[in-house]
C-alpha positions as CSV (number, residue, x, y, z in Angstrom):
1,M,26.4,18.6,24.2
2,Y,26.4,14.9,23.4
3,K,26.5,13.7,19.8
4,R,27.9,10.2,19.7
5,V,27.2,7.3,22.1
6,L,29.2,4.1,22.4
7,V,27.2,1.0,23.3
8,P,29.3,-2.0,24.2
9,L,27.6,-5.4,23.8
10,D,28.8,-8.9,24.6
11,G,26.0,-10.9,23.0
12,S,23.9,-11.4,26.2
13,E,20.4,-10.3,27.0
14,L,21.8,-8.7,30.1
15,A,24.1,-6.4,28.1
16,E,21.1,-5.6,25.8
17,V,19.2,-4.0,28.7
18,V,20.6,-0.8,27.4
19,F,18.7,-1.0,24.1
20,S,15.7,1.0,25.3
21,Y,18.0,3.8,26.4
22,A,20.1,3.7,23.2
23,R,16.8,3.8,21.2
24,E,15.6,6.9,23.0
25,L,18.9,8.8,22.7
26,A,19.0,8.1,19.0
27,A,15.4,8.8,18.3
28,R,14.5,11.7,20.5
29,L,17.9,13.4,20.8
30,G,19.3,12.6,17.4
31,L,22.5,11.0,18.8
32,D,24.7,8.7,16.7
33,L,25.1,5.2,18.0
34,V,28.3,3.1,17.7
35,L,27.7,-0.5,18.9
36,L,30.8,-2.3,19.8
37,H,31.2,-6.1,20.2
38,V,34.6,-7.4,21.5
39,A,35.6,-10.9,20.6
40,S,38.3,-12.7,22.6
41,P,41.6,-13.4,20.8
42,H,40.9,-17.1,20.9
43,E,37.6,-16.6,19.0
44,R,39.1,-15.4,15.8
45,D,37.6,-18.3,13.9
46,L,34.2,-17.0,14.9
47,I,34.8,-13.5,13.7
48,P,32.0,-13.7,11.0
49,L,29.4,-14.6,13.6
50,H,30.5,-11.8,15.9
51,R,30.4,-9.3,13.1
52,A,27.0,-10.5,12.1
53,Y,25.7,-10.1,15.7
54,V,26.8,-6.5,16.2
55,E,25.7,-5.5,12.7
56,R,22.3,-7.1,13.3
57,A,22.0,-5.3,16.7
58,A,22.8,-2.0,15.0
59,G,20.1,-2.6,12.4
60,I,17.6,-3.4,15.0
61,L,18.3,-0.2,17.0
62,R,18.2,1.8,13.8
63,R,14.8,0.5,12.8
64,E,13.3,0.8,16.3
65,S,14.6,4.3,16.7
66,E,13.2,5.4,13.3
67,Q,9.9,3.8,14.2
68,L,9.8,5.7,17.5
69,Q,10.5,8.9,15.6
70,K,7.5,8.3,13.4
71,K,5.4,7.4,16.4
72,V,6.1,10.7,18.3
73,G,6.3,12.8,15.2
74,I,10.1,13.6,15.1
75,Q,11.6,14.6,11.8
76,S,14.8,12.7,11.3
77,K,17.8,14.7,10.3
78,G,20.3,13.6,7.6
79,G,18.2,10.7,6.3
80,G,17.6,8.6,9.3
81,V,19.1,7.4,12.6
82,A,22.9,6.8,12.5
83,A,23.7,3.4,14.2
84,E,26.7,1.4,13.2
85,G,28.2,-1.8,14.4
86,E,31.9,-2.3,15.1
87,L,33.8,-5.5,15.9
88,A,37.1,-5.5,17.8
89,V,39.3,-8.4,18.9
90,G,41.1,-8.2,22.3
91,H,40.3,-7.4,25.9
92,A,36.9,-5.8,26.4
93,A,37.7,-2.8,28.6
94,E,40.8,-1.9,26.6
95,E,38.9,-2.1,23.3
96,I,35.9,-0.1,24.7
97,L,38.2,2.7,25.7
98,S,40.1,2.6,22.4
99,C,36.9,2.7,20.4
100,A,35.6,5.7,22.4
101,Q,38.8,7.6,21.5
102,K,38.8,6.5,17.9
103,H,35.2,7.6,17.2
104,N,35.2,10.8,19.3
105,I,32.6,9.4,21.6
106,D,30.9,11.7,24.1
107,L,29.2,9.1,26.3
108,I,29.5,5.4,27.0
109,L,26.2,3.6,27.6
110,M,26.7,0.0,29.0
111,A,25.2,-2.6,31.2
112,T,26.8,-3.5,34.6
113,H,26.5,-7.2,33.8
114,G,27.2,-9.1,30.6
115,R,27.6,-12.5,29.1
116,S,27.8,-14.7,32.1
117,G,25.9,-12.4,34.4
118,I,27.8,-11.1,37.4
119,K,30.9,-13.0,36.6
120,R,31.6,-11.5,33.1
121,W,30.8,-7.8,32.9
122,A,30.2,-7.3,36.6
123,L,31.1,-4.1,38.4
124,G,34.7,-4.9,39.5
125,S,35.4,-6.2,36.0
126,V,34.8,-4.6,32.6
127,A,32.5,-1.8,33.8
128,D,34.9,-1.1,36.7
129,K,37.9,-0.9,34.4
130,V,36.1,1.4,32.0
131,L,35.0,3.6,34.8
132,R,38.4,3.9,36.3
133,A,40.1,4.9,32.9
134,S,37.3,6.6,30.9
135,K,37.8,10.4,30.3
136,I,34.1,10.7,29.3
137,P,30.9,10.0,31.2
138,V,29.7,6.4,31.6
139,W,26.0,5.7,31.8
140,L,25.5,2.4,33.6
141,V,22.2,0.4,33.4
142,R,21.4,-2.6,35.6
143,A,19.2,-5.5,34.6
144,G,15.8,-5.8,36.2
145,L,14.8,-2.1,36.1
146,R,11.5,-1.3,37.6
147,E,8.9,-0.5,34.9
148,E,8.3,3.1,36.1
149,I,11.9,4.2,35.7
150,V,12.7,2.7,32.3
151,H,14.0,5.5,30.2
152,D,11.4,5.2,27.4
153,K,8.5,5.8,29.8
154,W,8.3,9.5,29.0
155,P,7.2,12.3,29.1
156,T,8.7,13.3,32.4
157,R,12.0,12.1,34.0
158,T,13.5,12.7,37.4
159,M,17.3,13.2,37.6
160,L,18.9,12.8,41.0
161,V,22.1,14.7,41.6
162,P,23.9,13.9,44.9
163,L,26.5,16.5,45.9
164,D,28.8,16.8,48.9
165,G,29.8,20.4,48.6
166,S,33.1,19.9,46.8
167,E,34.3,21.3,43.5
168,L,35.0,17.7,42.4
169,A,31.4,16.7,43.0
170,E,30.2,19.8,41.3
171,M,31.9,18.8,38.1
172,V,28.7,16.9,37.3
173,I,26.7,20.2,37.0
174,P,27.6,21.0,33.4
175,H,26.6,17.4,32.4
176,V,23.3,17.8,34.3
177,E,22.7,21.0,32.3
178,A,23.6,19.4,29.0
179,L,21.5,16.3,29.6
180,A,18.4,18.2,30.8
181,K,18.6,20.6,27.9
182,Q,18.9,17.8,25.3
183,L,16.2,15.8,27.0
184,G,14.0,18.9,27.2
185,P,14.3,21.1,30.4
186,E,10.5,21.3,30.6
187,L,10.3,17.5,30.9
188,V,13.1,17.0,33.5
189,D,12.9,17.4,37.3
190,V,16.4,17.8,38.7
191,V,16.6,16.8,42.4
192,L,19.7,18.2,44.2
193,L,20.5,16.0,47.1
194,R,23.0,16.5,49.9
195,V,23.5,14.2,52.9
196,C,24.5,15.7,56.2
197,E,26.4,13.6,58.6
198,P,25.1,14.9,62.0
199,P,27.7,15.7,64.6
200,V,28.1,13.2,67.4
201,V,27.1,15.0,70.7
202,P,28.5,13.0,73.7
203,S,25.9,12.4,76.4
204,D,28.2,14.0,79.0
205,Y,28.8,17.1,76.9
206,P,27.8,20.2,78.9
207,P,24.7,21.8,77.3
208,T,24.4,25.5,76.6
209,A,23.1,27.4,79.5
210,G,19.3,27.3,79.7
211,L,19.0,24.3,77.4
212,T,18.4,20.7,78.2
213,W,20.7,18.1,76.7
214,E,18.0,17.1,74.2
215,E,17.5,20.7,73.2
216,H,21.3,21.2,72.8
217,E,21.6,18.0,70.7
218,A,18.8,19.2,68.4
219,Q,20.5,22.6,68.1
220,E,23.9,21.1,67.2
221,M,22.3,18.8,64.6
222,G,20.4,21.6,63.0
223,R,23.5,23.6,62.1
224,P,24.8,21.2,59.4
225,V,21.3,21.0,57.9
226,T,21.2,24.8,57.5
227,V,24.7,24.8,55.8
228,C,23.5,22.0,53.4
229,E,20.3,23.9,52.5
230,E,22.2,27.1,51.9
231,Y,24.8,25.3,49.7
232,L,22.1,23.5,47.6
233,A,20.2,26.8,47.2
234,G,23.2,28.3,45.5
235,V,23.5,25.4,43.1
236,Q,19.7,25.5,42.5
237,K,20.0,29.2,41.6
238,R,22.6,28.4,39.0
239,L,20.5,25.6,37.4
240,Q,17.3,27.7,37.5
241,G,19.2,30.4,35.7
242,A,19.9,27.9,32.9
243,G,16.1,27.2,32.7
244,L,16.0,23.9,34.6
245,R,13.3,22.8,37.1
246,T,14.9,21.9,40.4
247,R,14.0,20.9,43.9
248,L,16.2,20.3,47.0
249,V,16.5,17.4,49.4
250,V,18.6,17.4,52.5
251,L,19.0,14.2,54.5
252,K,20.9,13.2,57.6
253,G,23.0,10.1,57.9
254,K,25.6,8.2,55.9
255,A,25.9,9.3,52.2
256,A,25.6,6.0,50.4
257,D,22.8,4.7,52.7
258,E,20.7,7.9,52.4
259,I,21.2,8.1,48.6
260,T,20.2,4.5,48.2
261,D,17.2,4.7,50.5
262,Y,15.9,7.9,48.8
263,T,16.3,6.3,45.3
264,N,14.6,3.1,46.3
265,K,11.6,5.0,47.8
266,N,11.3,7.6,45.0
267,P,11.4,6.4,41.4
268,V,14.5,8.0,39.7
269,N,15.2,7.8,36.0
270,L,18.8,8.6,36.4
271,I,21.4,9.3,39.1
272,V,24.2,11.7,38.1
273,M,27.2,11.8,40.3
274,S,31.0,12.1,40.4
275,T,33.3,9.2,41.2
276,H,35.2,11.5,43.5
277,G,34.0,13.8,46.1
278,R,34.9,16.0,49.1
279,S,38.3,14.4,49.9
280,G,39.1,13.1,46.5
281,I,39.5,9.4,46.0
282,S,39.2,8.6,49.7
283,R,35.8,10.1,50.1
284,W,33.4,9.6,47.2
285,A,35.7,7.3,45.2
286,Y,34.4,4.6,43.0
287,G,34.6,1.7,45.4
288,S,33.1,3.9,48.2
289,V,29.9,6.0,47.9
290,A,29.4,5.7,44.2
291,D,30.3,2.0,44.3
292,R,27.8,1.3,47.1
293,V,25.1,3.2,45.3
294,L,25.7,1.4,42.1
295,L,25.3,-2.0,43.8
296,A,22.3,-1.0,45.8
297,V,19.9,0.8,43.4
298,S,18.2,-0.4,40.2
299,S,18.1,3.1,38.7
300,P,20.7,3.8,36.0
301,V,23.7,5.8,37.1
302,F,25.5,8.4,35.1
303,L,29.1,8.7,36.4
304,I,31.7,11.4,35.7
305,R,35.3,10.9,36.6
306,P,37.1,14.2,37.3
307,P,40.3,14.7,35.4
308,L,43.6,13.7,37.0
309,G,45.1,16.5,39.0
310,A,41.7,18.1,39.8
311,K,41.8,19.6,43.2
312,T,39.3,19.3,46.0
313,S,37.9,22.5,47.5
314,S,39.2,23.5,50.9
315,E,36.9,22.3,53.6
316,S,35.6,24.8,56.1
317,A,34.8,23.9,59.7
318,D,31.1,23.8,58.7
319,S,31.5,21.4,55.8
320,K,30.8,18.2,57.7
321,C,27.7,17.3,55.6
């Protein structure tokens, strides 16, 4: 269950793309917000201005969240929405991680770009460093979201959960359950997606007796799909037992390409995935599948980094999808 959300801001409109999400989490789910602004060490003489900025941002989010609660008829608990601003001096990624620990944060909500656009808080910089070191989930939002997937366009939301069959990838499942239950399981559609990489059948490979080469190829490609469907059905049963609405999607091709293509063709409010997958860091590592998906889709991405030392599941001969 999520209770406290850290929202790093750097003073730019790009970073403030997360405001609509923070407002919804505070208003509808009653989550406490901690807004963090990090000033560079050489900006100490501007500390009052930096502090005024983050406190003003906290005030805006508090008022907007309370207005939303009144609009939708939500009774605020404890005398209103909790949103506080905090200022730190130092290096952005380090201060974000330190603040998360200090305030017992359950979730970091941040933009993938910041003050100078792609050069400042770009993936590969602050967000990258936070992702690599954070022990809690990181919810990344890109600028330029399509109107239909913005988080405050309720009542229904679609949550895409790519899985590759490994225990590491499945570490997202408890987070999917927690998110869906807090958002309202009757309002969330969970799409479980697995991408099968079809086996390569050489053109000179001798077909099974009685089959043409084309029929043999179709038969060989059908086996991984069956394995994928059976695997997802098992995960679906678990989530349905928890009261979640789910549906299954099995695609054939390269993981990042298929996840990206599906997301761009089907409005998705949130993609929930692990930063490691079937073969640990070499397979679904940030910088591989998750990295490519982040850079190619406009939908927000909720990333969970498995703890150090977590083991991959042993791969069977059939787990090539």
